[in-house]
C-alpha positions in Angstrom: -18.9 -4.8 -20.7 -18.2 -4.1 -17.0 -17.5 -7.3 -15.0 -18.2 -8.1 -11.4 -14.9 -8.8 -9.6 -14.3 -11.0 -6.5 -13.9 -7.8 -4.5 -17.3 -6.6 -5.7 -18.9 -9.9 -4.8 -17.3 -9.7 -1.3 -18.6 -6.2 -0.8 -22.1 -7.1 -1.9 -22.2 -10.1 0.5 -20.9 -8.1 3.4 -22.6 -4.8 2.9 -25.8 -5.9 1.0 -25.3 -3.4 -1.9 -22.9 -2.6 -4.7 -22.5 0.3 -7.1 -21.2 -0.7 -10.5 -20.1 2.3 -12.6 -19.9 2.7 -16.3 -22.7 0.3 -17.3 -24.2 2.9 -19.7 -22.0 5.0 -22.0 -22.8 8.6 -22.9 -24.8 7.8 -26.0 -26.7 5.0 -24.2 -27.4 7.3 -21.3 -28.7 10.1 -23.5 -31.1 7.6 -25.3 -32.4 6.3 -22.0 -33.0 9.8 -20.6 -34.9 10.7 -23.8 -37.1 7.6 -23.3 -37.7 8.5 -19.7 -38.5 12.1 -20.5 -41.2 10.9 -23.0 -42.8 8.6 -20.3 -42.8 11.5 -17.8 -44.3 13.9 -20.3 -47.1 11.4 -20.9 -47.8 11.0 -17.2 -46.4 14.1 -15.5 -46.3 14.9 -11.8 -48.8 17.5 -10.7 -47.9 21.1 -11.4 -45.7 22.5 -8.7 -44.8 19.0 -7.3 -41.6 18.6 -5.3 -40.2 15.4 -3.8 -40.6 11.8 -5.0 -42.7 10.9 -8.0 -42.8 7.5 -9.6 -44.3 5.6 -12.5 -44.8 1.8 -12.3 -45.2 0.4 -15.8 -46.0 -3.3 -16.2 -44.5 -5.4 -18.9 -47.6 -7.4 -19.9 -48.2 -5.9 -23.3 -47.4 -7.7 -26.6 -44.8 -5.1 -27.6 -41.8 -4.6 -25.3 -42.2 -1.5 -23.1 -39.3 1.0 -23.4 -38.1 0.3 -19.9 -38.1 -3.5 -20.6 -36.1 -2.8 -23.7 -33.7 -0.6 -21.6 -33.3 -3.5 -19.2 -32.4 -5.9 -22.0 -29.9 -3.7 -23.8 -28.2 -2.3 -20.6 -26.6 -5.6 -19.6 -28.1 -5.5 -16.1 -29.1 -9.2 -16.3 -25.5 -10.2 -17.2 -24.1 -8.3 -14.2 -26.8 -9.7 -11.9 -26.0 -13.3 -12.9 -22.4 -12.6 -11.8 -23.7 -12.0 -8.3 -26.3 -14.7 -8.2 -25.3 -18.3 -7.5 -24.4 -20.3 -10.7 -27.3 -22.4 -12.0 -30.1 -20.2 -10.7 -30.7 -18.8 -14.2 -32.6 -15.7 -15.1 -36.2 -14.4 -15.1 -37.2 -11.1 -16.6 -38.9 -8.5 -14.4 -42.7 -8.1 -14.6 -42.5 -4.3 -14.2 -40.2 -1.3 -13.5 -40.3 1.6 -11.2 -39.3 5.0 -12.7 -38.3 6.9 -9.6 -37.7 10.7 -9.6 -37.1 13.2 -6.9 -37.8 16.9 -7.7 -35.9 19.5 -5.6 -36.0 21.1 -3.2 -37.0 18.2 -0.9 -35.1 18.4 2.4 -36.8 15.4 4.0 -34.4 12.9 5.7 -35.8 9.4 6.1 -36.6 8.5 9.7 -36.0 4.8 9.1 -35.9 2.1 6.4 -38.4 -0.3 4.8 -38.4 -3.6 2.9 -40.3 -3.8 -0.4 -43.3 -5.9 -1.4 -45.2 -6.3 1.9 -47.9 -3.7 1.7 -49.5 -5.0 -0.4 -48.1 -8.5 -0.9 -48.8 -10.7 -4.0 -52.4 -11.7 -4.9 -51.9 -15.3 -3.6 -50.9 -13.9 -0.2 -47.2 -14.5 -0.5 -45.0 -11.6 0.5 -43.6 -9.9 -2.6 -40.0 -11.0 -2.0 -37.4 -11.0 -4.8 -33.7 -11.7 -5.0 -32.1 -8.4 -6.0 -33.0 -4.8 -6.6 -31.2 -3.2 -9.6 -31.3 0.6 -9.9 -30.1 2.2 -13.2 -28.9 5.8 -12.4 -29.8 8.1 -15.3 -28.7 11.2 -13.4 -25.5 11.9 -11.5 -25.3 10.6 -7.9 -21.6 11.5 -7.1 -22.6 14.1 -4.5 -24.8 13.2 -1.5 -28.2 14.8 -0.9 -29.3 14.7 -4.5 -32.0 12.2 -4.2 -29.5 9.4 -3.4 -30.8 6.1 -2.0 -30.2 5.8 1.7 -29.0 2.3 2.8 -28.1 0.6 6.1 -25.1 -1.6 5.3 -25.2 -5.2 6.6 -28.8 -5.2 7.6 -29.6 -7.9 5.0 -27.7 -10.3 7.2 -29.3 -9.1 10.5 -32.8 -9.2 8.9 -32.1 -12.7 7.7 -31.1 -13.8 11.2 -34.3 -12.2 12.6 -36.4 -14.3 10.1 -34.4 -17.4 10.8 -35.4 -17.0 14.5 -39.0 -15.8 14.0 -39.8 -17.8 10.8 -40.1 -16.6 7.2 -43.8 -16.0 7.6 -43.0 -13.1 9.9 -42.6 -11.1 6.7 -46.4 -11.3 6.4 -47.0 -10.1 9.9 -46.4 -6.4 9.1 -47.8 -5.3 12.5 -44.7 -6.9 14.1 -42.2 -5.1 11.9 -42.7 -1.6 13.2 -42.7 1.5 11.1 -41.4 1.2 7.6 -42.1 -1.8 7.6 -38.8 -3.1 8.9 -38.0 -5.3 12.0 -36.7 -3.8 15.2 -33.1 -4.9 14.7 -29.8 -3.2 15.1 -29.6 -0.9 12.0 -26.2 0.9 12.4 -25.6 4.1 10.6 -27.1 4.8 7.2 -25.1 5.9 4.2 -26.0 7.5 0.9 -25.2 5.5 -2.3 -23.1 7.6 -4.6 -21.7 7.3 -8.1 -21.9 8.7 -11.6 -24.8 8.6 -14.0 -24.8 5.4 -16.0 -24.1 3.3 -12.9 -26.2 0.4 -11.6 -26.9 -0.1 -7.9 -27.5 -3.6 -6.8 -29.2 -4.2 -3.4 -30.2 -7.3 -1.6 -33.9 -7.7 -1.1 -33.6 -7.6 2.8 -31.3 -4.5 2.9 -32.7 -1.6 4.8 -33.2 1.3 2.5 -35.3 4.4 1.9 -35.8 7.4 -0.4 -33.3 10.1 0.2 -33.5 13.9 0.3 -32.7 16.2 -2.6 -31.3 19.5 -1.4 -31.0 21.1 -4.8 -32.6 24.4 -5.6 -35.9 24.8 -7.4 -35.2 24.3 -11.1 -32.2 22.0 -10.5 -32.3 18.7 -12.4 -34.5 16.0 -10.9 -33.0 12.7 -9.8 -34.0 9.8 -12.2 -33.5 6.1 -11.4 -35.1 3.1 -13.1 -35.5 0.2 -10.7 -36.0 -3.4 -11.5 -36.9 -6.2 -9.0 -35.0 -9.3 -10.1 -35.9 -12.9 -9.2 -33.5 -15.7 -9.5 -35.2 -18.6 -11.2 -37.2 -20.6 -8.7 -37.2 -17.8 -6.1 -41.0 -17.9 -5.6 -40.9 -21.5 -4.7 -38.0 -21.2 -2.2 -38.6 -17.7 -0.9 -38.7 -18.9 2.7 -35.2 -20.4 2.4 -34.0 -17.3 0.6 -35.0 -14.9 3.3 -33.9 -17.0 6.3 -30.5 -17.8 4.6 -29.9 -14.4 2.9 -26.8 -15.5 1.0 -28.4 -18.6 -0.3 -28.9 -17.3 -3.8 -25.6 -15.5 -4.2 -22.1 -16.4 -5.3 -19.1 -16.4 -2.9 -16.2 -14.3 -4.0 -14.4 -17.5 -5.2 -17.2 -18.9 -7.3 -17.4 -17.7 -10.9 
């Protein structure tokens, strides 16, 4: 099993995201892609569709959903716990996002967003979480193949914004501009890259958006399975977690 190193933890804390290669081997990757193909065959995109297409299966059935089973056997939770602060425990996700991008789709994102605000949760709480985990089922080593665009370091600047304006500013979407995302210094975006079988971890507050796929018609679609992960107790302390964005995460020296 791949382990999270001190260098990886430092990168995550500073940049707000981390790519961990080699989480799935070839046979595991082939099995996962077969499961995903069956799900997409059962709920296909409209004929002739190009660009993003996603399924959002919930895990509230008696029998484990294939994507929950994939989460459990992939080891994502063990890697996530090496980023989260010791003692916060684990909580399984309630749903997954099966995200695909069908080429050609030359769209470049005009800006970023933050998840879970439109809509929020039924009780009115913003849909915050601790960590986004994206399992790459297709190759992302080259840019412009449906890669996620991220704005490094924005998790810290967004946290500072919320510390100044209050955590409940997350619920005032009209103040967050397009996206939604606050009008803070974004810096330059980058495309997350790496081989199939990698896992992307991204901080909840990190600015991100769907990327373009410049492949030709008939080229392979991009396939990623996303899980929104909550450290145990996150829903009770979500205000503290978004105003102190490293609260739930280990320092490089803590194991």
